[in-house]
VOBA-1610 file (N, C-alpha, C; in pm, whole numbers, padded with zeros to 5 digits, always signed):
BEGIN
Unk-00492+00573-01424Unk-00427+00462-01479Unk-00305+00506-01559Unk-00202+00423-01566Unk-00084+00464-01651Unk-00074+00378-01772Unk+00012+00275-01768Unk+00048+00181-01875Unk-00060+00074-01904Unk-00154+00063-01815Unk-00256-00046-01833Unk-00392+00008-01865Unk-00479-00066-01930Unk-00595-00016-01989Unk-00711-00036-01879Unk-00686-00107-01777Unk-00788-00139-01679Unk-00734-00141-01536Unk-00820-00140-01436Unk-00782-00152-01298Unk-00725-00287-01264Unk-00611-00292-01209Unk-00558-00426-01181Unk-00560-00441-01030Unk-00523-00559-00985Unk-00512-00597-00842Unk-00370-00649-00806Unk-00304-00590-00711Unk-00182-00637-00676Unk-00189-00695-00529Unk-00143-00802-00506Unk-00141-00864-00373Unk+00013-00879-00333Unk+00043-00827-00219Unk+00183-00827-00169Unk+00187-00925-00042Unk+00269-01035-00059Unk+00271-01137+00044Unk+00399-01117+00116Unk+00389-01093+00249Unk+00503-01079+00334Unk+00501-01165+00457Unk+00620-01187+00510Unk+00634-01274+00619Unk+00586-01222+00755Unk+00624-01080+00782Unk+00603-01015+00902Unk+00556-00875+00887Unk+00475-00818+00979Unk+00457-00671+00973Unk+00595-00599+00978Unk+00611-00516+00890Unk+00721-00420+00859Unk+00802-00458+00730Unk+00792-00595+00700Unk+00861-00632+00578Unk+00809-00560+00456Unk+00678-00529+00454Unk+00626-00456+00339Unk+00678-00323+00324Unk+00712-00259+00439Unk+00761-00121+00445Unk+00901-00118+00389Unk+00987-00223+00412Unk+01122-00226+00368Unk+01141-00274+00221Unk+01065-00361+00175Unk+01086-00429+00041Unk+01001-00379-00070Unk+00871-00359-00048Unk+00780-00332-00158Unk+00686-00216-00143Unk+00715-00126-00036Unk+00622-00018-00006Unk+00606+00077-00117Unk+00711+00110-00185Unk+00709+00202-00304Unk+00623+00151-00407Unk+00641+00022-00443Unk+00560-00037-00554Unk+00412-00041-00511Unk+00390-00073-00392Unk+00248-00075-00339Unk+00182+00071-00351Unk+00259+00161-00305Unk+00205+00299-00300Unk+00178+00353-00435Unk+00278+00317-00530Unk+00268+00360-00669Unk+00136+00300-00737Unk+00121+00172-00711Unk+00003+00106-00774Unk-00125+00164-00715Unk-00135+00185-00594Unk-00249+00251-00526Unk-00272+00386-00581Unk-00173+00466-00593Unk-00179+00598-00644Unk-00226+00603-00792Unk-00198+00507-00871Unk-00234+00499-01006Unk-00370+00429-01028Unk-00443+00406-00919Unk-00580+00367-00924Unk-00598+00211-00919Unk-00502+00140-00886Unk-00512-00009-00872Unk-00543-00056-00735Unk-00598-00165-00717Unk-00629-00219-00591Unk-00511-00290-00531Unk-00476-00264-00402Unk-00352-00322-00339Unk-00401-00392-00220Unk-00360-00520-00209Unk-00394-00602-00083Unk-00261-00649-00029Unk-00256-00639+00114Unk-00137-00684+00184Unk-00175-00811+00261Unk-00100-00921+00244Unk-00123-01046+00307Unk-00002-01074+00390Unk-00015-01093+00519Unk+00092-01125+00616Unk+00089-01271+00664Unk+00194-01339+00651Unk+00194-01476+00693Unk+00187-01490+00840Unk+00262-01407+00913Unk+00274-01421+01060Unk+00237-01296+01126Unk+00230-01305+01261Unk+00192-01188+01345Unk+00304-01112+01396Unk+00430-01158+01368Unk+00551-01082+01411Unk+00575-01083+01552Unk+00521-01190+01629Unk+00522-01184+01770Unk+00657-01213+01832Unk+00757-01258+01750Unk+00897-01285+01801Unk+00992-01181+01756Unk+00951-01074+01707Unk+01040-00969+01663Unk+01097-00896+01789Unk+01226-00855+01760Unk+01296-00775+01857Unk+01231-00647+01884Unk+01202-00608+02012Unk+01133-00473+02039Unk+01156-00452+02190Unk+01158-00322+02219Unk+01162-00281+02357Unk+01044-00321+02439Unk+01061-00340+02570Unk+00948-00388+02657Unk+00827-00293+02646Unk+00849-00173+02616Unk+00740-00074+02612Unk+00645-00103+02510Unk+00676-00183+02408Unk+00587-00214+02295Unk+00516-00340+02320Unk+00534-00411+02426Unk+00459-00532+02457Unk+00330-00492+02525Unk+00220-00479+02449Unk+00090-00437+02501Unk+00023-00544+02568Unk-00109-00514+02600Unk-00194-00610+02672Unk-00208-00747+02588Unk-00213-00727+02447Unk-00221-00838+02365Unk-00086-00885+02313Unk+00017-00845+02381Unk+00159-00890+02337Unk+00207-00812+02223Unk+00332-00843+02193Unk+00396-00770+02067Unk+00324-00799+01939Unk+00265-00919+01932Unk+00194-00953+01807Unk+00076-00861+01777Unk+00001-00822+01884Unk-00110-00736+01867Unk-00060-00602+01826Unk+00049-00554+01885Unk+00099-00424+01847Unk+00153-00420+01710Unk+00216-00526+01666Unk+00271-00524+01529Unk+00157-00542+01420Unk+00054-00598+01457Unk-00056-00610+01360Unk-00126-00470+01342Unk-00134-00404+01454Unk-00181-00265+01440Unk-00090-00173+01361Unk+00041-00194+01386Unk+00130-00115+01305Unk+00125-00143+01158Unk+00091-00268+01124Unk+00080-00313+00983Unk-00040-00234+00917Unk-00147-00214+00998Unk-00265-00152+00942Unk-00232+00000+00931Unk-00161+00056+01016Unk-00114+00202+00994Unk-00026+00212+00871Unk+00065+00119+00859Unk+00153+00116+00740Unk+00067+00109+00612Unk-00027+00022+00612Unk-00112-00009+00496Unk-00186+00121+00465Unk-00242+00190+00569Unk-00305+00318+00540Unk-00222+00417+00468Unk-00094+00420+00509Unk+00007+00521+00456Unk+00027+00482+00310Unk+00016+00365+00273Unk+00040+00318+00134Unk-00081+00308+00038Unk-00195+00330+00104Unk-00317+00320+00017Unk-00369+00185+00000Unk-00337+00093+00089Unk-00370-00054+00072Unk-00519-00066+00111Unk-00593-00136+00023Unk-00742-00155+00047Unk-00771-00265+00135Unk-00693-00362+00159Unk-00723-00473+00240Unk-00597-00536+00313Unk-00606-00577+00432Unk-00497-00634+00503Unk-00541-00775+00555Unk-00475-00888+00525Unk-00516-01017+00560Unk-00398-01078+00637Unk-00422-01162+00736Unk-00327-01241+00812Unk-00359-01391+00789Unk-00259-01462+00743Unk-00288-01607+00714Unk-00310-01688+00838Unk-00270-01633+00961Unk-00303-01716+01081Unk-00187-01776+01138Unk-00069-01756+01090Unk+00048-01829+01149Unk+00128-01739+01249Unk+00194-01815+01337Unk+00286-01754+01432Unk+00418-01728+01384Unk+00485-01624+01432Unk+00622-01581+01393Unk+00718-01706+01429Unk+00816-01742+01338Unk+00896-01853+01369Unk+01032-01799+01426Unk+01057-01678+01431Unk+01176-01619+01492Unk+01299-01639+01405Unk+01412-01574+01430Unk+01525-01581+01343Unk+01649-01641+01415Unk+01639-01662+01542Unk+01760-01728+01611Unk+01781-01871+01582Unk+01878-01930+01646Unk+01912-02073+01624Unk+01797-02160+01676Unk+01734-02111+01787Unk+01622-02201+01840Unk+01485-02174+01769Unk+01423-02283+01735Unk+01284-02278+01681Unk+01191-02316+01796Unk+01115-02210+01854Unk+01038-02243+01963Unk+00913-02334+01930Unk+00857-02389+02033Unk+00738-02462+02027Unk+00624-02382+01969Unk+00520-02440+01916Unk+00414-02361+01867Unk+00337-02307+01989Unk+00287-02181+01971Unk+00203-02125+02079Unk+00070-02186+02075Unk-00009-02169+02181Unk-00142-02220+02194Unk-00235-02176+02074Unk-00283-02275+02007Unk-00387-02245+01897Unk-00323-02190+01769Unk-00200-02203+01753Unk-00131-02154+01627Unk-00013-02243+01592Unk+00036-02214+01473Unk+00152-02292+01420Unk+00253-02199+01375Unk+00386-02221+01407Unk+00492-02142+01356Unk+00486-02150+01208Unk+00500-02048+01130Unk+00483-02041+00988Unk+00579-02148+00916Unk+00699-02151+00963Unk+00799-02240+00904Unk+00759-02392+00911Unk+00680-02424+01007Unk+00635-02561+01027Unk+00508-02589+00944Unk+00451-02485+00891Unk+00324-02505+00804Unk+00358-02573+00674Unk+00297-02681+00642Unk+00320-02739+00510Unk+00297-02640+00399Unk+00391-02637+00292Unk+00376-02549+00187Unk+00241-02558+00125Unk+00194-02678+00097Unk+00052-02690+00038Unk-00054-02625+00113Unk-00054-02644+00240Unk-00156-02592+00338Unk-00153-02432+00327Unk-00036-02382+00352Unk-00027-02232+00352Unk-00053-02175+00213Unk-00008-02245+00109Unk-00029-02196-00017Unk-00180-02200-00062Unk-00254-02289-00009Unk-00402-02294-00021Unk-00465-02173+00039Unk-00416-02140+00155Unk-00486-02015+00224Unk-00451-01894+00138Unk-00331-01885+00091Unk-00301-01772+00016Unk-00370-01770-00127Unk-00375-01879-00187Unk-00443-01894-00316Unk-00588-01853-00298Unk-00649-01883-00184Unk-00790-01842-00170Unk-00804-01685-00179Unk-00718-01621-00118Unk-00708-01466-00125Unk-00689-01429-00278Unk-00589-01483-00335Unk-00569-01450-00473Unk-00682-01473-00573Unk-00752-01580-00547Unk-00868-01612-00628Unk-00987-01511-00600Unk-01000-01480-00469Unk-01109-01392-00421Unk-01084-01254-00484Unk-00964-01213-00493Unk-00926-01079-00540Unk-00903-01074-00695Unk-00911-01195-00761Unk-00879-01200-00900Unk-00741-01128-00928Unk-00638-01168-00845Unk-00509-01096-00841Unk-00444-01106-00977Unk-00391-00992-01030Unk-00308-00991-01144Unk-00161-01011-01124Unk-00118-00957-01009Unk+00024-00982-00972Unk+00038-01015-00828Unk+00124-01111-00791Unk+00159-01140-00664Unk+00301-01102-00638Unk+00332-01037-00532Unk+00467-01004-00479Unk+00501-01100-00386Unk+00614-01163-00392Unk+00666-01265-00302Unk+00812-01239-00272Unk+00893-01339-00229Unk+01043-01317-00207Unk+01117-01404-00300Unk+01251-01369-00317Unk+01334-01452-00401Unk+01374-01578-00318Unk+01444-01675-00381Unk+01464-01802-00320Unk+01557-01792-00196Unk+01638-01682-00180Unk+01717-01664-00063Unk+01635-01609+00063Unk+01502-01580+00025Unk+01435-01519+00132Unk+01489-01392+00173Unk+01550-01307+00079Unk+01623-01183+00118Unk+01744-01214+00186Unk+01749-01186+00316Unk+01867-01205+00399Unk+01856-01334+00468Unk+01774-01426+00437Unk+01768-01567+00482Unk+01689-01606+00597Unk+01601-01510+00649Unk+01509-01544+00769Unk+01430-01665+00719Unk+01416-01762+00816Unk+01343-01885+00781Unk+01201-01859+00731Unk+01140-01756+00790Unk+01005-01728+00744Unk+01001-01668+00602Unk+01097-01595+00577Unk+01118-01536+00437Unk+01142-01646+00335Unk+01224-01735+00365Unk+01249-01848+00267Unk+01120-01928+00247Unk+01040-01948+00351Unk+00904-02014+00347Unk+00809-01936+00250Unk+00813-01802+00271Unk+00729-01723+00184Unk+00757-01741+00035Unk+00885-01763+00001Unk+00925-01790-00135Unk+00843-01913-00182Unk+00860-02020-00110Unk+00808-02147-00154Unk+00651-02139-00157Unk+00589-02085-00050Unk+00442-02076-00037Unk+00394-01980-00151Unk+00461-01873-00171Unk+00414-01779-00272Unk+00412-01838-00411Unk+00518-01917-00455Unk+00522-01974-00582Unk+00413-02079-00600Unk+00386-02162-00496Unk+00284-02261-00504Unk+00144-02196-00513Unk+00129-02086-00433Unk-00007-02019-00429Unk-00038-01960-00564Unk+00059-01901-00633Unk+00043-01841-00764Unk+00009-01940-00865Unk+00071-02071-00849Unk+00037-02177-00938Unk-00113-02213-00920Unk-00143-02240-00793Unk-00278-02290-00754Unk-00390-02186-00814Unk-00358-02060-00793Unk-00458-01958-00832Unk-00446-01918-00973Unk-00353-01970-01040Unk-00325-01916-01182Unk-00305-01772-01195Unk-00234-01721-01093Unk-00219-01567-01102Unk-00116-01536-01216Unk-00157-01440-01292Unk-00085-01422-01422Unk+00066-01385-01402Unk+00094-01312-01287Unk+00245-01274-01266Unk+00283-01293-01134Unk+00398-01353-01113Unk+00463-01355-00983Unk+00594-01280-00994Unk+00610-01185-00902Unk+00726-01107-00891Unk+00787-01124-00746Unk+00916-01173-00755Unk+00990-01197-00621Unk+01066-01077-00588Unk+01029-01013-00477Unk+01099-00896-00429Unk+01240-00935-00391Unk+01339-00854-00429Unk+01475-00878-00408Unk+01547-00744-00413Unk+01684-00753-00394Unk+01781-00649-00418Unk+01895-00695-00485Unk+01961-00609-00572Unk+02084-00654-00634Unk+02197-00647-00528Unk+02252-00765-00492Unk+02331-00769-00377Unk+02458-00688-00383Unk+02514-00669-00503Unk+02644-00597-00515Unk+02607-00449-00491Unk+02501-00402-00539Unk+02461-00257-00519Unk+02431-00231-00381Unk+02357-00329-00316Unk+02324-00308-00170Unk+02447-00307-00087Unk+02543-00393-00109Unk+02655-00396-00032Unk+02738-00267-00045Unk+02746-00213-00160Unk+02821-00091-00184Unk+02741+00025-00118Unk+02614+00035-00129Unk+02539+00142-00062Unk+02552+00132+00094Unk+02552+00007+00144Unk+02551-00001+00291Unk+02693+00042+00336Unk+02795+00009+00271Unk+02932+00048+00313Unk+02949+00206+00309Unk+02885+00259+00203Unk+02889+00405+00183Unk+02813+00479+00295Unk+02692+00425+00320Unk+02612+00496+00425Unk+02662+00475+00559Unk+02745+00366+00586Unk+02802+00342+00717Unk+02898+00445+00759Unk+02967+00511+00655Unk+03051+00610+00688Unk+03000+00729+00759Unk+02864+00747+00738Unk+02796+00860+00793Unk+02700+00824+00904Unk+02626+00705+00896Unk+02530+00667+00982Unk+02576+00530+01051Unk+02593+00532+01177Unk+02639+00412+01244Unk+02527+00314+01251Unk+02548+00184+01202Unk+02451+00088+01206Unk+02460+00013+01340Unk+02355-00052+01383Unk+02360-00120+01521Unk+02444-00238+01514Unk+02488-00291+01625Unk+02582-00414+01624Unk+02535-00527+01552Unk+02410-00561+01553Unk+02358-00677+01476Unk+02359-00667+01332Unk+02385-00544+01282Unk+02383-00524+01133Unk+02514-00592+01073Unk+02495-00701+01002Unk+02598-00782+00940Unk+02630-00732+00793Unk+02739-00647+00775Unk+02757-00596+00643Unk+02791-00704+00546Unk+02864-00810+00585Unk+02908-00917+00493Unk+02788-01006+00449Unk+02677-01000+00524Unk+02571-01087+00490Unk+02508-01041+00359Unk+02527-00925+00310Unk+02479-00878+00180Unk+02548-00960+00065Unk+02669-01013+00090Unk+02733-01078-00014Unk+02683-01216-00049Unk+02603-01258+00039Unk+02543-01395+00021Unk+02383-01398+00030Unk+02330-01272+00022Unk+02183-01265+00039Unk+02120-01207-00094Unk+02001-01210-00094Unk+01920-01143-00206Unk+01961-01209-00335Unk+01977-01127-00446Unk+01999-01188-00587Unk+02106-01110-00652Unk+02175-01176-00748Unk+02269-01113-00832Unk+02199-01018-00920Unk+02269-00915-00967Unk+02212-00810-01051Unk+02158-00875-01179Unk+02226-00985-01228Unk+02189-01047-01354Unk+02053-01115-01336Unk+02005-01145-01216Unk+01873-01217-01197Unk+01758-01121-01190Unk+01781-00989-01174Unk+01677-00889-01160Unk+01612-00868-01297Unk+01478-00881-01301Unk+01400-00864-01426Unk+01319-00736-01431Unk+01287-00681-01306Unk+01207-00567-01304Unk+01272-00462-01205Unk+01293-00341-01246Unk+01342-00240-01168Unk+01232-00123-01165Unk+01170-00098-01056Unk+01057-00006-01047Unk+01096+00126-00985Unk+01081+00234-01055Unk+01114+00366-00986Unk+00992+00413-00906Unk+01026+00436-00780Unk+00926+00474-00684Unk+00956+00595-00601Unk+01053+00673-00660Unk+01111+00787-00582Unk+00991+00890-00552Unk+00889+00898-00643Unk+00779+00989-00615Unk+00702+00946-00489Unk+00710+00821-00454Unk+00631+00766-00342Unk+00714+00736-00215Unk+00841+00804-00221Unk+00926+00786-00104Unk+00871+00825+00027Unk+00798+00934+00021Unk+00732+00987+00141Unk+00631+00882+00204Unk+00558+00818+00122Unk+00472+00715+00158Unk+00554+00591+00218Unk+00663+00555+00154Unk+00739+00443+00205Unk+00804+00483+00334Unk+00847+00602+00355Unk+00903+00649+00480Unk+00791+00649+00593Unk+00668+00685+00560Unk+00562+00679+00653Unk+00529+00539+00696Unk+00537+00444+00598Unk+00520+00306+00627Unk+00621+00250+00726Unk+00751+00288+00703Unk+00860+00249+00798Unk+00829+00306+00932Unk+00790+00434+00934Unk+00768+00499+01068Unk+00654+00434+01141Unk+00563+00381+01073Unk+00452+00318+01143Unk+00494+00201+01223Unk+00604+00136+01192Unk+00648+00021+01267Unk+00742+00055+01371Unk+00692+00143+01466Unk+00780+00195+01572Unk+00842+00094+01655Unk+00775-00021+01675Unk+00823-00128+01762Unk+00959-00186+01714Unk+00970-00190+01582Unk+01097-00246+01526Unk+01210-00147+01506Unk+01198-00034+01557Unk+01310+00072+01551Unk+01402+00065+01661Unk+01360+00015+01778Unk+01441+00004+01895Unk+01426-00130+01969Unk+01538-00173+02037Unk+01533-00293+02124Unk+01640-00278+02223Unk+01604-00316+02344Unk+01706-00313+02456Unk+01774-00186+02461Unk+01705-00072+02454Unk+01759+00060+02469Unk+01848+00111+02352Unk+01856+00040+02243Unk+01942+00086+02133Unk+01865+00078+02000Unk+01906+00163+01905Unk+01838+00158+01775Unk+01871+00037+01698Unk+01773+00001+01608Unk+01786-00110+01512Unk+01801-00051+01377Unk+01809-00136+01277Unk+01827-00094+01139Unk+01719+00002+01088Unk+01598-00024+01122Unk+01494+00062+01077Unk+01507+00197+01120Unk+01551+00215+01243Unk+01578+00355+01295Unk+01692+00428+01217Unk+01795+00347+01179Unk+01903+00403+01098Unk+01858+00447+00966Unk+01764+00380+00903Unk+01707+00411+00776Unk+01627+00544+00789Unk+01559+00552+00903Unk+01481+00679+00918Unk+01557+00794+00951Unk+01671+00777+00996Unk+01770+00899+01025Unk+01828+00955+00888Unk+01821+00880+00782Unk+01862+00935+00664Unk+01788+01056+00612Unk+01841+01170+00599Unk+01761+01287+00563Unk+01713+01284+00418Unk+01607+01338+00387Unk+01563+01360+00248Unk+01639+01480+00201Unk+01688+01481+00061Unk+01650+01388-00040Unk+01735+01266-00054Unk+01825+01246+00045Unk+01917+01125+00034Unk+01829+01003+00051Unk+01728+01002+00138Unk+01648+00894+00158Unk+01581+00855+00031Unk+01525+00951-00039Unk+01453+00937-00165Unk+01549+00866-00269Unk+01671+00902-00266Unk+01764+00840-00361Unk+01789+00702-00323Unk+01822+00672-00196Unk+01849+00534-00149Unk+01729+00442-00174Unk+01612+00490-00145Unk+01488+00402-00152Unk+01406+00436-00269Unk+01463+00497-00373Unk+01379+00541-00484Unk+01360+00428-00590Unk+01412+00309-00575Unk+01388+00196-00665Unk+01354+00074-00585Unk+01285-00010-00649Unk+01262-00149-00591Unk+01277-00257-00701Unk+01325-00374-00660Unk+01368-00471-00760Unk+01291-00596-00745Unk+01280-00677-00848Unk+01203-00797-00855Unk+01261-00891-00953Unk+01223-01022-00936Unk+01264-01123-01028Unk+01140-01195-01064Unk+01116-01209-01195Unk+01005-01278-01245Unk+01058-01412-01297Unk+01014-01519-01230Unk+01066-01652-01281Unk+01030-01689-01422Unk+00924-01612-01475Unk+00882-01647-01611Unk+00933-01555-01716Unk+01018-01453-01675Unk+01074-01352-01757Unk+01159-01417-01866Unk+01132-01397-01999Unk+01216-01454-02099Unk+01359-01413-02085Unk+01452-01504-02107Unk+01600-01472-02104Unk+01627-01359-02208Unk+01704-01253-02169Unk+01744-01146-02266Unk+01637-01044-02278Unk+01522-01055-02219Unk+01414-00968-02241Unk+01460-00837-02164Unk+01400-00713-02204Unk+01440-00597-02147Unk+01389-00589-01987Unk+01461-00515-01916Unk+01422-00495-01774Unk+01286-00437-01767Unk+01195-00487-01685Unk+01062-00434-01672Unk+01059-00309-01585Unk+00982-00218-01628Unk+00975-00080-01559Unk+00832-00061-01488Unk+00745-00157-01514Unk+00606-00148-01466Unk+00556-00289-01434Unk+00507-00308-01314Unk+00467-00447-01282Unk+00356-00506-01347Unk+00266-00412-01413Unk+00158-00463-01486Unk+00173-00470-01634Unk+00284-00410-01684Unk+00298-00398-01833Unk+00311-00544-01892Unk+00235-00558-02006Unk+00244-00686-02077Unk+00139-00792-02034Unk+00058-00761-01937Unk-00037-00847-01888Unk-00156-00843-01990Unk-00223-00956-02011Unk-00328-00964-02103Unk-00442-00871-02064
//
């Protein structure tokens, strides 16, 4: 244990398998390494993610991605992985019909999905819930829904702290432009999207140093092999994995959060558990 006097429980709530690797993996690995219990909750199965045909197994892409999520969780020291039971809503203009026996996450009423998540929070006596900022990061419809569902679930379960995973958009845009000089990003990578996504630096309340756990974060990214390529070309995840260490450790050595209950003017938090009763 580090700054806390007892074992805590961290629940990380994400929209799809691989989101945990990109946004909160370092924080999760750090908490697990420091002796805390870490739980990963996935809203959807990721079945509409872009992936090469080779990754569509007998149980479809959704089955492959859920197995990848477990491999990622193992790399991070996660004790439990839960799926809320919803189907991936996809990111394109078209919202597909619900698949047999399931509901697209974005169609699930906030109260219903939040009740499912709150049951996990209560069962785990969660101290901290990780969710998403109000922009849903880069704006995926499922990510925006995670923000709403996470906030309501934390209220229902009376979880002591809600931290919304985000990135300081100005720093992100500058870093992306710098790295693009060396590493070509795939065609779908929209550089200007960073200017309207995530959160302003002034909204960030917690900046968590996770450089020591960069190897675990990289292993979690690598576990999601289906999301590295599509249609014979690399995707953004593959570009991240091509960054050599120690440059990778520098780029991914911090993770950022917004605490809606953080007092205005209070110092930036350095530990997700600090200050809890």
